[in-house]
Structures are given as C-alpha cells and as structure tokens.
PDB file with SEQRES, HELIX, SHEET and CRYST1 records, atoms N, CA, C and O in Angstrom:
SEQRES   1 A   59  UNK UNK UNK UNK UNK UNK UNK UNK UNK UNK UNK UNK UNK          
SEQRES   2 A   59  UNK UNK UNK UNK UNK UNK UNK UNK UNK UNK UNK UNK UNK          
SEQRES   3 A   59  UNK UNK UNK UNK UNK UNK UNK UNK UNK UNK UNK UNK UNK          
SEQRES   4 A   59  UNK UNK UNK UNK UNK UNK UNK UNK UNK UNK UNK UNK UNK          
SEQRES   5 A   59  UNK UNK UNK UNK UNK UNK UNK                                  
HELIX    1 AA1 UNK A    3  UNK A   32  1                                  30    
HELIX    2 AA2 UNK A   36  UNK A   42  1                                   7    
HELIX    3 AA3 UNK A   47  UNK A   58  1                                  12    
CRYST1    1.000    1.000    1.000  90.00  90.00  90.00 P 1           1          
ATOM      1  N   UNK A   1      14.218 -23.239   6.536  1.00  0.00           N  
ATOM      2  CA  UNK A   1      14.753 -21.890   6.470  1.00  0.00           C  
ATOM      3  C   UNK A   1      14.909 -21.396   7.913  1.00  0.00           C  
ATOM      4  O   UNK A   1      14.036 -21.605   8.755  1.00  0.00           O  
ATOM      5  N   UNK A   2      16.021 -20.747   8.169  1.00  0.00           N  
ATOM      6  CA  UNK A   2      16.244 -20.251   9.525  1.00  0.00           C  
ATOM      7  C   UNK A   2      15.386 -19.012   9.773  1.00  0.00           C  
ATOM      8  O   UNK A   2      14.872 -18.400   8.836  1.00  0.00           O  
ATOM      9  N   UNK A   3      15.240 -18.656  11.042  1.00  0.00           N  
ATOM     10  CA  UNK A   3      14.385 -17.532  11.410  1.00  0.00           C  
ATOM     11  C   UNK A   3      14.838 -16.218  10.799  1.00  0.00           C  
ATOM     12  O   UNK A   3      14.003 -15.406  10.399  1.00  0.00           O  
ATOM     13  N   UNK A   4      16.155 -15.990  10.716  1.00  0.00           N  
ATOM     14  CA  UNK A   4      16.661 -14.754  10.137  1.00  0.00           C  
ATOM     15  C   UNK A   4      16.289 -14.633   8.668  1.00  0.00           C  
ATOM     16  O   UNK A   4      15.893 -13.563   8.207  1.00  0.00           O  
ATOM     17  N   UNK A   5      16.416 -15.717   7.943  1.00  0.00           N  
ATOM     18  CA  UNK A   5      16.044 -15.703   6.526  1.00  0.00           C  
ATOM     19  C   UNK A   5      14.548 -15.435   6.377  1.00  0.00           C  
ATOM     20  O   UNK A   5      14.131 -14.692   5.489  1.00  0.00           O  
ATOM     21  N   UNK A   6      13.761 -16.030   7.230  1.00  0.00           N  
ATOM     22  CA  UNK A   6      12.303 -15.832   7.162  1.00  0.00           C  
ATOM     23  C   UNK A   6      11.932 -14.380   7.423  1.00  0.00           C  
ATOM     24  O   UNK A   6      11.001 -13.858   6.810  1.00  0.00           O  
ATOM     25  N   UNK A   7      12.650 -13.726   8.324  1.00  0.00           N  
ATOM     26  CA  UNK A   7      12.407 -12.310   8.612  1.00  0.00           C  
ATOM     27  C   UNK A   7      12.622 -11.474   7.352  1.00  0.00           C  
ATOM     28  O   UNK A   7      11.822 -10.589   7.048  1.00  0.00           O  
ATOM     29  N   UNK A   8      13.697 -11.754   6.624  1.00  0.00           N  
ATOM     30  CA  UNK A   8      13.988 -11.028   5.391  1.00  0.00           C  
ATOM     31  C   UNK A   8      12.946 -11.312   4.307  1.00  0.00           C  
ATOM     32  O   UNK A   8      12.555 -10.402   3.575  1.00  0.00           O  
ATOM     33  N   UNK A   9      12.507 -12.527   4.200  1.00  0.00           N  
ATOM     34  CA  UNK A   9      11.487 -12.893   3.226  1.00  0.00           C  
ATOM     35  C   UNK A   9      10.177 -12.169   3.550  1.00  0.00           C  
ATOM     36  O   UNK A   9       9.528 -11.615   2.663  1.00  0.00           O  
ATOM     37  N   UNK A  10       9.803 -12.182   4.819  1.00  0.00           N  
ATOM     38  CA  UNK A  10       8.554 -11.519   5.232  1.00  0.00           C  
ATOM     39  C   UNK A  10       8.622 -10.017   4.997  1.00  0.00           C  
ATOM     40  O   UNK A  10       7.646  -9.420   4.542  1.00  0.00           O  
ATOM     41  N   UNK A  11       9.761  -9.397   5.301  1.00  0.00           N  
ATOM     42  CA  UNK A  11       9.922  -7.955   5.092  1.00  0.00           C  
ATOM     43  C   UNK A  11       9.827  -7.613   3.612  1.00  0.00           C  
ATOM     44  O   UNK A  11       9.199  -6.621   3.243  1.00  0.00           O  
ATOM     45  N   UNK A  12      10.432  -8.408   2.782  1.00  0.00           N  
ATOM     46  CA  UNK A  12      10.366  -8.179   1.331  1.00  0.00           C  
ATOM     47  C   UNK A  12       8.949  -8.326   0.801  1.00  0.00           C  
ATOM     48  O   UNK A  12       8.512  -7.566  -0.063  1.00  0.00           O  
ATOM     49  N   UNK A  13       8.252  -9.295   1.322  1.00  0.00           N  
ATOM     50  CA  UNK A  13       6.866  -9.519   0.903  1.00  0.00           C  
ATOM     51  C   UNK A  13       6.006  -8.325   1.285  1.00  0.00           C  
ATOM     52  O   UNK A  13       5.192  -7.866   0.483  1.00  0.00           O  
ATOM     53  N   UNK A  14       6.178  -7.813   2.512  1.00  0.00           N  
ATOM     54  CA  UNK A  14       5.400  -6.651   2.962  1.00  0.00           C  
ATOM     55  C   UNK A  14       5.704  -5.422   2.112  1.00  0.00           C  
ATOM     56  O   UNK A  14       4.796  -4.673   1.750  1.00  0.00           O  
ATOM     57  N   UNK A  15       6.980  -5.217   1.793  1.00  0.00           N  
ATOM     58  CA  UNK A  15       7.371  -4.085   0.940  1.00  0.00           C  
ATOM     59  C   UNK A  15       6.723  -4.186  -0.434  1.00  0.00           C  
ATOM     60  O   UNK A  15       6.216  -3.195  -0.959  1.00  0.00           O  
ATOM     61  N   UNK A  16       6.740  -5.359  -1.004  1.00  0.00           N  
ATOM     62  CA  UNK A  16       6.149  -5.560  -2.321  1.00  0.00           C  
ATOM     63  C   UNK A  16       4.650  -5.319  -2.325  1.00  0.00           C  
ATOM     64  O   UNK A  16       4.112  -4.706  -3.247  1.00  0.00           O  
ATOM     65  N   UNK A  17       3.983  -5.801  -1.295  1.00  0.00           N  
ATOM     66  CA  UNK A  17       2.546  -5.579  -1.196  1.00  0.00           C  
ATOM     67  C   UNK A  17       2.230  -4.103  -1.012  1.00  0.00           C  
ATOM     68  O   UNK A  17       1.277  -3.598  -1.604  1.00  0.00           O  
ATOM     69  N   UNK A  18       3.027  -3.396  -0.190  1.00  0.00           N  
ATOM     70  CA  UNK A  18       2.819  -1.977   0.025  1.00  0.00           C  
ATOM     71  C   UNK A  18       3.009  -1.201  -1.272  1.00  0.00           C  
ATOM     72  O   UNK A  18       2.216  -0.312  -1.584  1.00  0.00           O  
ATOM     73  N   UNK A  19       4.043  -1.525  -2.024  1.00  0.00           N  
ATOM     74  CA  UNK A  19       4.307  -0.842  -3.291  1.00  0.00           C  
ATOM     75  C   UNK A  19       3.149  -1.072  -4.268  1.00  0.00           C  
ATOM     76  O   UNK A  19       2.737  -0.157  -4.981  1.00  0.00           O  
ATOM     77  N   UNK A  20       2.642  -2.276  -4.292  1.00  0.00           N  
ATOM     78  CA  UNK A  20       1.514  -2.591  -5.168  1.00  0.00           C  
ATOM     79  C   UNK A  20       0.265  -1.821  -4.773  1.00  0.00           C  
ATOM     80  O   UNK A  20      -0.454  -1.316  -5.635  1.00  0.00           O  
ATOM     81  N   UNK A  21       0.001  -1.728  -3.474  1.00  0.00           N  
ATOM     82  CA  UNK A  21      -1.171  -0.973  -3.023  1.00  0.00           C  
ATOM     83  C   UNK A  21      -1.033   0.504  -3.370  1.00  0.00           C  
ATOM     84  O   UNK A  21      -1.992   1.132  -3.819  1.00  0.00           O  
ATOM     85  N   UNK A  22       0.154   1.057  -3.163  1.00  0.00           N  
ATOM     86  CA  UNK A  22       0.377   2.478  -3.462  1.00  0.00           C  
ATOM     87  C   UNK A  22       0.166   2.733  -4.940  1.00  0.00           C  
ATOM     88  O   UNK A  22      -0.475   3.712  -5.322  1.00  0.00           O  
ATOM     89  N   UNK A  23       0.700   1.859  -5.769  1.00  0.00           N  
ATOM     90  CA  UNK A  23       0.545   2.033  -7.220  1.00  0.00           C  
ATOM     91  C   UNK A  23      -0.939   1.953  -7.609  1.00  0.00           C  
ATOM     92  O   UNK A  23      -1.408   2.748  -8.423  1.00  0.00           O  
ATOM     93  N   UNK A  24      -1.668   1.007  -7.038  1.00  0.00           N  
ATOM     94  CA  UNK A  24      -3.091   0.884  -7.335  1.00  0.00           C  
ATOM     95  C   UNK A  24      -3.884   2.097  -6.886  1.00  0.00           C  
ATOM     96  O   UNK A  24      -4.759   2.572  -7.610  1.00  0.00           O  
ATOM     97  N   UNK A  25      -3.584   2.599  -5.702  1.00  0.00           N  
ATOM     98  CA  UNK A  25      -4.276   3.799  -5.192  1.00  0.00           C  
ATOM     99  C   UNK A  25      -4.023   4.968  -6.129  1.00  0.00           C  
ATOM    100  O   UNK A  25      -4.955   5.686  -6.490  1.00  0.00           O  
ATOM    101  N   UNK A  26      -2.786   5.165  -6.520  1.00  0.00           N  
ATOM    102  CA  UNK A  26      -2.445   6.284  -7.400  1.00  0.00           C  
ATOM    103  C   UNK A  26      -3.125   6.143  -8.769  1.00  0.00           C  
ATOM    104  O   UNK A  26      -3.586   7.134  -9.336  1.00  0.00           O  
ATOM    105  N   UNK A  27      -3.189   4.935  -9.292  1.00  0.00           N  
ATOM    106  CA  UNK A  27      -3.841   4.699 -10.582  1.00  0.00           C  
ATOM    107  C   UNK A  27      -5.325   5.027 -10.511  1.00  0.00           C  
ATOM    108  O   UNK A  27      -5.862   5.689 -11.399  1.00  0.00           O  
ATOM    109  N   UNK A  28      -5.981   4.569  -9.462  1.00  0.00           N  
ATOM    110  CA  UNK A  28      -7.404   4.858  -9.304  1.00  0.00           C  
ATOM    111  C   UNK A  28      -7.637   6.361  -9.173  1.00  0.00           C  
ATOM    112  O   UNK A  28      -8.570   6.905  -9.764  1.00  0.00           O  
ATOM    113  N   UNK A  29      -6.781   7.029  -8.392  1.00  0.00           N  
ATOM    114  CA  UNK A  29      -6.917   8.486  -8.222  1.00  0.00           C  
ATOM    115  C   UNK A  29      -6.828   9.208  -9.562  1.00  0.00           C  
ATOM    116  O   UNK A  29      -7.621  10.104  -9.849  1.00  0.00           O  
ATOM    117  N   UNK A  30      -5.858   8.808 -10.378  1.00  0.00           N  
ATOM    118  CA  UNK A  30      -5.648   9.478 -11.660  1.00  0.00           C  
ATOM    119  C   UNK A  30      -6.742   9.182 -12.669  1.00  0.00           C  
ATOM    120  O   UNK A  30      -7.229  10.088 -13.345  1.00  0.00           O  
ATOM    121  N   UNK A  31      -7.133   7.914 -12.774  1.00  0.00           N  
ATOM    122  CA  UNK A  31      -8.063   7.513 -13.835  1.00  0.00           C  
ATOM    123  C   UNK A  31      -9.522   7.823 -13.507  1.00  0.00           C  
ATOM    124  O   UNK A  31     -10.339   7.963 -14.417  1.00  0.00           O  
ATOM    125  N   UNK A  32      -9.861   7.933 -12.226  1.00  0.00           N  
ATOM    126  CA  UNK A  32     -11.254   8.139 -11.859  1.00  0.00           C  
ATOM    127  C   UNK A  32     -11.484   9.455 -11.151  1.00  0.00           C  
ATOM    128  O   UNK A  32     -12.607   9.769 -10.755  1.00  0.00           O  
ATOM    129  N   UNK A  33     -10.430  10.217 -10.992  1.00  0.00           N  
ATOM    130  CA  UNK A  33     -10.502  11.521 -10.312  1.00  0.00           C  
ATOM    131  C   UNK A  33     -11.079  11.386  -8.901  1.00  0.00           C  
ATOM    132  O   UNK A  33     -11.863  12.223  -8.452  1.00  0.00           O  
ATOM    133  N   UNK A  34     -10.674  10.319  -8.216  1.00  0.00           N  
ATOM    134  CA  UNK A  34     -11.095  10.072  -6.834  1.00  0.00           C  
ATOM    135  C   UNK A  34     -10.093  10.691  -5.875  1.00  0.00           C  
ATOM    136  O   UNK A  34      -8.936  10.925  -6.228  1.00  0.00           O  
ATOM    137  N   UNK A  35     -10.557  10.956  -4.647  1.00  0.00           N  
ATOM    138  CA  UNK A  35      -9.644  11.423  -3.612  1.00  0.00           C  
ATOM    139  C   UNK A  35      -8.849  10.219  -3.089  1.00  0.00           C  
ATOM    140  O   UNK A  35      -9.160   9.070  -3.402  1.00  0.00           O  
ATOM    141  N   UNK A  36      -7.841  10.502  -2.303  1.00  0.00           N  
ATOM    142  CA  UNK A  36      -7.025   9.436  -1.719  1.00  0.00           C  
ATOM    143  C   UNK A  36      -7.886   8.495  -0.892  1.00  0.00           C  
ATOM    144  O   UNK A  36      -7.786   7.277  -1.039  1.00  0.00           O  
ATOM    145  N   UNK A  37      -8.731   9.040  -0.026  1.00  0.00           N  
ATOM    146  CA  UNK A  37      -9.577   8.188   0.814  1.00  0.00           C  
ATOM    147  C   UNK A  37     -10.580   7.399  -0.007  1.00  0.00           C  
ATOM    148  O   UNK A  37     -10.851   6.240   0.304  1.00  0.00           O  
ATOM    149  N   UNK A  38     -11.134   7.997  -1.042  1.00  0.00           N  
ATOM    150  CA  UNK A  38     -12.085   7.268  -1.891  1.00  0.00           C  
ATOM    151  C   UNK A  38     -11.394   6.107  -2.597  1.00  0.00           C  
ATOM    152  O   UNK A  38     -11.965   5.023  -2.711  1.00  0.00           O  
ATOM    153  N   UNK A  39     -10.183   6.324  -3.066  1.00  0.00           N  
ATOM    154  CA  UNK A  39      -9.433   5.254  -3.742  1.00  0.00           C  
ATOM    155  C   UNK A  39      -9.126   4.124  -2.767  1.00  0.00           C  
ATOM    156  O   UNK A  39      -9.240   2.950  -3.118  1.00  0.00           O  
ATOM    157  N   UNK A  40      -8.735   4.476  -1.542  1.00  0.00           N  
ATOM    158  CA  UNK A  40      -8.441   3.428  -0.550  1.00  0.00           C  
ATOM    159  C   UNK A  40      -9.712   2.692  -0.155  1.00  0.00           C  
ATOM    160  O   UNK A  40      -9.668   1.493   0.119  1.00  0.00           O  
ATOM    161  N   UNK A  41     -10.856   3.394  -0.118  1.00  0.00           N  
ATOM    162  CA  UNK A  41     -12.128   2.729   0.150  1.00  0.00           C  
ATOM    163  C   UNK A  41     -12.463   1.729  -0.953  1.00  0.00           C  
ATOM    164  O   UNK A  41     -12.890   0.608  -0.676  1.00  0.00           O  
ATOM    165  N   UNK A  42     -12.267   2.146  -2.210  1.00  0.00           N  
ATOM    166  CA  UNK A  42     -12.554   1.250  -3.327  1.00  0.00           C  
ATOM    167  C   UNK A  42     -11.719  -0.030  -3.273  1.00  0.00           C  
ATOM    168  O   UNK A  42     -12.180  -1.112  -3.634  1.00  0.00           O  
ATOM    169  N   UNK A  43     -10.487   0.128  -2.815  1.00  0.00           N  
ATOM    170  CA  UNK A  43      -9.588  -1.036  -2.727  1.00  0.00           C  
ATOM    171  C   UNK A  43      -9.724  -1.803  -1.417  1.00  0.00           C  
ATOM    172  O   UNK A  43      -9.054  -2.815  -1.212  1.00  0.00           O  
ATOM    173  N   UNK A  44     -10.584  -1.323  -0.539  1.00  0.00           N  
ATOM    174  CA  UNK A  44     -10.788  -1.973   0.758  1.00  0.00           C  
ATOM    175  C   UNK A  44      -9.502  -2.097   1.563  1.00  0.00           C  
ATOM    176  O   UNK A  44      -9.236  -3.136   2.168  1.00  0.00           O  
ATOM    177  N   UNK A  45      -8.714  -1.041   1.566  1.00  0.00           N  
ATOM    178  CA  UNK A  45      -7.451  -1.045   2.281  1.00  0.00           C  
ATOM    179  C   UNK A  45      -7.706  -0.917   3.775  1.00  0.00           C  
ATOM    180  O   UNK A  45      -8.480  -0.064   4.208  1.00  0.00           O  
ATOM    181  N   UNK A  46      -7.065  -1.751   4.546  1.00  0.00           N  
ATOM    182  CA  UNK A  46      -7.220  -1.782   5.996  1.00  0.00           C  
ATOM    183  C   UNK A  46      -6.852  -0.443   6.625  1.00  0.00           C  
ATOM    184  O   UNK A  46      -5.906   0.214   6.188  1.00  0.00           O  
ATOM    185  N   UNK A  47      -7.588  -0.045   7.635  1.00  0.00           N  
ATOM    186  CA  UNK A  47      -7.359   1.241   8.312  1.00  0.00           C  
ATOM    187  C   UNK A  47      -5.947   1.364   8.878  1.00  0.00           C  
ATOM    188  O   UNK A  47      -5.401   2.465   8.950  1.00  0.00           O  
ATOM    189  N   UNK A  48      -5.359   0.252   9.275  1.00  0.00           N  
ATOM    190  CA  UNK A  48      -4.017   0.305   9.863  1.00  0.00           C  
ATOM    191  C   UNK A  48      -2.936   0.657   8.842  1.00  0.00           C  
ATOM    192  O   UNK A  48      -1.864   1.129   9.218  1.00  0.00           O  
ATOM    193  N   UNK A  49      -3.203   0.435   7.568  1.00  0.00           N  
ATOM    194  CA  UNK A  49      -2.241   0.705   6.506  1.00  0.00           C  
ATOM    195  C   UNK A  49      -2.399   2.082   5.893  1.00  0.00           C  
ATOM    196  O   UNK A  49      -1.481   2.573   5.235  1.00  0.00           O  
ATOM    197  N   UNK A  50      -3.536   2.711   6.095  1.00  0.00           N  
ATOM    198  CA  UNK A  50      -3.837   3.961   5.433  1.00  0.00           C  
ATOM    199  C   UNK A  50      -2.885   5.107   5.767  1.00  0.00           C  
ATOM    200  O   UNK A  50      -2.511   5.849   4.859  1.00  0.00           O  
ATOM    201  N   UNK A  51      -2.471   5.293   7.035  1.00  0.00           N  
ATOM    202  CA  UNK A  51      -1.555   6.406   7.322  1.00  0.00           C  
ATOM    203  C   UNK A  51      -0.230   6.288   6.561  1.00  0.00           C  
ATOM    204  O   UNK A  51       0.296   7.286   6.068  1.00  0.00           O  
ATOM    205  N   UNK A  52       0.298   5.086   6.469  1.00  0.00           N  
ATOM    206  CA  UNK A  52       1.567   4.882   5.764  1.00  0.00           C  
ATOM    207  C   UNK A  52       1.414   5.146   4.269  1.00  0.00           C  
ATOM    208  O   UNK A  52       2.285   5.765   3.658  1.00  0.00           O  
ATOM    209  N   UNK A  53       0.333   4.689   3.686  1.00  0.00           N  
ATOM    210  CA  UNK A  53       0.086   4.902   2.263  1.00  0.00           C  
ATOM    211  C   UNK A  53      -0.131   6.396   1.996  1.00  0.00           C  
ATOM    212  O   UNK A  53       0.404   6.948   1.034  1.00  0.00           O  
ATOM    213  N   UNK A  54      -0.905   7.024   2.841  1.00  0.00           N  
ATOM    214  CA  UNK A  54      -1.160   8.462   2.705  1.00  0.00           C  
ATOM    215  C   UNK A  54       0.120   9.262   2.765  1.00  0.00           C  
ATOM    216  O   UNK A  54       0.338  10.156   1.947  1.00  0.00           O  
ATOM    217  N   UNK A  55       0.964   8.948   3.723  1.00  0.00           N  
ATOM    218  CA  UNK A  55       2.230   9.672   3.892  1.00  0.00           C  
ATOM    219  C   UNK A  55       3.110   9.507   2.656  1.00  0.00           C  
ATOM    220  O   UNK A  55       3.713  10.475   2.191  1.00  0.00           O  
ATOM    221  N   UNK A  56       3.186   8.303   2.128  1.00  0.00           N  
ATOM    222  CA  UNK A  56       4.016   8.074   0.945  1.00  0.00           C  
ATOM    223  C   UNK A  56       3.497   8.862  -0.259  1.00  0.00           C  
ATOM    224  O   UNK A  56       4.280   9.481  -0.980  1.00  0.00           O  
ATOM    225  N   UNK A  57       2.193   8.840  -0.477  1.00  0.00           N  
ATOM    226  CA  UNK A  57       1.609   9.500  -1.646  1.00  0.00           C  
ATOM    227  C   UNK A  57       1.750  11.020  -1.537  1.00  0.00           C  
ATOM    228  O   UNK A  57       1.949  11.692  -2.549  1.00  0.00           O  
ATOM    229  N   UNK A  58       1.652  11.561  -0.344  1.00  0.00           N  
ATOM    230  CA  UNK A  58       1.739  13.000  -0.157  1.00  0.00           C  
ATOM    231  C   UNK A  58       3.142  13.532  -0.330  1.00  0.00           C  
ATOM    232  O   UNK A  58       3.325  14.726  -0.563  1.00  0.00           O  
ATOM    233  N   UNK A  59       4.160  12.650  -0.219  1.00  0.00           N  
ATOM    234  CA  UNK A  59       5.550  13.128  -0.361  1.00  0.00           C  
ATOM    235  C   UNK A  59       6.062  12.988  -1.743  1.00  0.00           C  
ATOM    236  O   UNK A  59       7.208  13.346  -2.015  1.00  0.00           O  
TER     237      UNK A  59                                                      
END                                                                             
C-alpha cells in the first residue's frame, strides 16, 4: 500500500475509534448518572484525548 493510502486508512481508523469512545462515554453518563470526567476515568481514556472528547460532547 502506498503512503497516501496508508494515511487515509490511519485517519479513518482514528475517526472510528474516537466515535466509539464518544458513544461509550455518553452511554456511561446516561446509564450511571456519571459526570463526563468520571465516565472517561471509568474507560481509562488517555489525557491527551479528553479535550477533544469533551468538546464534542458539549456541542
């Protein structure tokens, strides 16, 4: 696979993982009445990803 194709594959993979994490965070928040930070703690979400997830959920 050429480098350009790999870039697109990697970007798609990251988007899919981000969408999955966001969905999981929202589900935990709704079903357990947890705060955003508590839900991200339960899922062990890396600190570097938290601002992006927080921004998406708040909008």
